[in-house]
N, C-alpha and C positions, 0 to 999 in steps of 0.2 A: 509847206507843211503838210503833213499825212493825215492829220486830226487826231491823232495819237496823243493821249495825255504823255507828259513827261515823267519818268520817274527819277523820284529823290535817290540819292545816294543810299539811304538807308530800304527803301523800297528794293534797289537792285542788289543789296548785299541779301537780303531777304529772300529776294527769288533764287539767288544762287545757292544761300544754305538748303532750299526746299529743294532743287536740282540735286543735291548731292544725299539727300535722304533718301534709301531704298526704300521705307516705309509709307512715304509719302508716294513715290513711284507707283509704288503698288496700287495705293489708293484710288491715285485717277486712273490706270489700267484698269481696275476692278469698274471705277465710276463710267468708264468709256466702252466697256464691253458690255455691261448693262445697259446703259444707253442704246445699244444697236438692236438689242434683242427684241422690240416691240415693234408692231406692224404701221404701216402707214395710217390706216385707220385709227390705232391708238394715237398717233403723234397728232393727227387733226383733231380727236378729241381732248386730246392734252392744250392744244393749242384754243381751243372752241372754249373750252371751262375756265382759260386764264384770260381771256381777250377784255375783260372786265376790268382786270388791274391797271391796265395799261391806258393811256391819252392814244387816241387813234388819229388825231389830226395830222394831216401831210406835213412837211416841213415847208418851208419857202425857201427857193433855189433859184437865186438868178445865174444863168448862165449866159456867154457871149459868143458861145458858136452852137447851140441849139444841140446841147447832148446832154441827157441827165446826169 
């Protein structure tokens, strides 16, 4: 498995409806463009300010071929 969640039929249907909605497409496009406006320094500041919201413990991963 790829690690992705399996979507229910209802979720798949909702995603298809969203993909056909022109206004939703415009909203996503505007969000994408806005997210690309900031500088690298602003992005690092954003990450630094929000680090406290997440647990920063590494996950345990067992591999047999010594690759991450």
